[in-house]
N, C-alpha and C positions, 0 to 999 in steps of 0.2 A: 504494500500500500504506500509506504513512504517512497520507495523507488519510483513508483508510477507517478506520484505527486511531484517528485523532484524533476521528472522529465517535462512537466508542463510549466511550472513556475516556482521560484523560490518561496513565495508566500504560501503556495499550496503545500509545499514540503513542510514548512513550519507548522501549518495547521494539522497535517497528517501526523507529525511527531507528537504534538500535544494531544491529539485524539487517541493515539496509541498508548501514551503514558497514562491517560485518565482511565482507559479500559483496563490496563494492568493494575492500577491502584485500586480499582473497584472490585477486582477479582477476590481478594481475601475477605472483605466484608460480605460479599455475596455468598461465599462458601460457608462462612460462619453462620449467617442467617439461614441458609438452606439446611445446614446440619442441625441447627436448633429446631427448625420447623419439623424436619423429618424425625428427630429424636422425640419431639413432643407427640407427634401422631403415632409413632411406634409405641410409646409408653401408654397412650390412651387406649390403644388396641390390646395391649398385653394385660396381664393380671396385676393386681395391686401388690404383689410380692416383690416388685422391683424397687430399687432404691429411689428415694425422693428426688434426688438431683439427676437431671438428664445428663447423659454422657454425650458430649459434643466432640466430634472428630473432624479435624481439618487437615487436609494434605499438607505435608511439610513444604512442598514446593511453593505453596501460596505464601507461607511465611517468608521464604527466601526472596520472593519477588518484592516484598515490602521493605526489606532491609537495604 
C-alpha cells in the first residue's frame, strides 16, 4: 500500500504510512477487546464452577507491535 502510494505522490505516501501505523496501533486493543468478549460469552455458556475472573488471552505478537 505504501509503495503504491509512493508511486503516485509524496503526500499520498505520507498518508499511507500514517494509515498503516494507526491500523497497527489499533490491533492490540482490538485483540484485547475481542478476547474479553469471547471469554465472557464462553463463561456465560459454561457452568458456574469456573473461576470468577475471565481469562483473557492475547497473542504475544500484538504486544511486540506496540513496543
